[in-house]
C-alpha positions in Angstrom: 17.4 0.0 -20.2 16.4 -2.6 -17.6 17.0 -2.8 -13.9 19.5 -5.6 -13.3 19.6 -6.0 -9.5 17.5 -4.7 -6.6 18.3 -4.9 -2.9 17.2 -3.5 0.4 19.8 -1.9 2.7 17.5 -0.7 5.5 13.9 -1.4 6.6 12.4 0.6 9.4 8.9 0.7 10.8 7.4 2.6 13.7 4.0 2.9 15.3 3.7 6.0 17.4 0.3 5.3 19.0 -1.2 2.3 20.8 -2.7 -0.3 18.5 -6.0 -0.2 20.4 -6.5 3.5 19.6 -9.0 4.4 16.9 -8.0 7.1 14.4 -10.2 9.7 12.7 -9.4 10.4 9.0 -6.4 8.1 8.8 -4.4 8.9 5.7 -1.6 6.8 4.3 0.8 8.6 1.9 3.6 6.6 0.2 6.3 7.7 -2.2 9.6 6.8 -3.5 12.6 9.0 -4.1 16.0 8.6 -5.6 18.7 9.8 -3.3 21.9 9.1 -5.3 22.8 8.1 -8.8 26.4 7.1 -9.5 28.1 5.6 -12.5 29.6 2.1 -12.1 30.6 1.5 -15.7 29.9 2.9 -19.1 26.6 1.1 -19.3 25.7 0.7 -15.6 24.6 3.1 -12.9 23.9 2.5 -9.2 20.7 4.1 -8.0 20.1 4.6 -4.2 16.4 5.1 -3.2 14.1 5.6 -0.3 10.5 4.4 0.0 8.3 6.0 2.7 4.8 5.3 3.9 3.5 7.9 6.4 0.4 7.3 8.5 -1.3 10.5 9.5 -4.6 10.9 11.4 -6.3 14.2 12.1 -5.1 14.3 15.7 -1.6 12.6 15.5 1.1 10.9 13.5 0.3 7.2 13.7 3.2 5.5 12.1 6.1 5.5 9.6 7.6 2.8 7.3 10.8 3.6 5.6 12.8 1.3 3.2 16.1 2.2 1.7 18.0 0.3 -0.9 19.9 0.2 -4.1 19.3 -1.0 -7.7 21.6 -1.5 -10.7 20.3 0.2 -13.8 21.7 -0.7 -17.3 21.7 1.8 -20.1 23.3 5.1 -20.9 24.9 5.6 -17.5 26.9 8.7 -18.4 23.8 10.6 -19.5 21.8 9.5 -16.5 24.5 10.5 -14.0 25.1 13.8 -15.8 21.4 14.7 -15.7 21.1 13.7 -12.1 24.2 15.6 -11.0 23.3 18.8 -12.8 19.6 19.1 -11.8 18.5 16.1 -9.9 16.4 15.0 -12.9 16.2 11.8 -14.9 14.7 11.2 -18.3 10.9 10.5 -17.9 11.1 7.0 -19.3 14.0 6.1 -17.0 12.4 7.7 -14.0 9.1 5.8 -14.6 11.0 2.5 -15.0 13.0 3.0 -11.8 10.1 4.2 -9.6 7.9 1.4 -10.9 10.5 -1.2 -9.8 10.9 0.5 -6.4 7.2 0.6 -5.8 6.7 -3.0 -7.1 9.3 -4.3 -4.6 8.7 -2.0 -1.6 4.9 -2.1 -1.4 4.7 -5.9 -0.6 7.5 -5.5 2.0 5.7 -2.5 3.6 2.4 -4.5 3.7 4.1 -7.2 5.7 5.8 -4.7 8.0 2.5 -2.9 8.5 0.9 -6.2 9.6 3.6 -6.8 12.1 3.2 -3.2 13.5 -0.6 -3.5 13.5 -1.0 -0.7 11.1 -3.3 -0.7 8.0 -1.6 -1.8 4.8 -0.2 1.1 2.8 -2.5 0.2 -0.2 -6.2 0.7 -0.5 -8.1 -2.4 0.4 -10.8 -3.2 -2.2 -14.4 -2.8 -1.1 -16.6 -5.8 -1.8 -20.2 -5.0 -2.7 -22.5 -7.8 -3.4 -25.9 -6.6 -4.8 -28.9 -8.2 -3.3 -31.1 -9.8 -5.9 -34.7 -8.4 -5.6 -37.4 -10.9 -4.7 -35.2 -13.7 -3.6 -35.0 -14.4 0.1 -31.5 -14.8 1.5 -30.5 -18.4 2.2 -28.4 -19.6 5.0 -25.2 -19.7 2.8 -23.2 -16.7 1.6 -21.6 -16.4 -1.8 -18.0 -17.3 -2.4 -15.7 -14.3 -2.9 -12.4 -14.7 -4.6 
């Protein structure tokens, strides 16, 4: 049941505050949602999706990144469309596969767009902590970090 094709149809990004403003308690929420599932053939279904990254601070909405697109899923298309039409649900293994592909493709695009908008990336940046060795004075050079 693989995803055969993936494409973006709309990419939108907005910053609602000045880039020089400092934000208190900035929170970045991102999610993906399937907006439409339609049968193309007996073994193929078209899945429309929306990825959203919301930037909220305690005092204001800071920004929004929204990506829409379409992917072609191959498998039991009739059962997928029937389940989606009746209750907006997909089998868990299919939903996991589809949302993983959406996030895998949209997060890098959102990171690039966030850089252009001068917003923080919509993924946590790893913190680098280098423990100081006791008893050794610090030299003029710093360690290499990969």
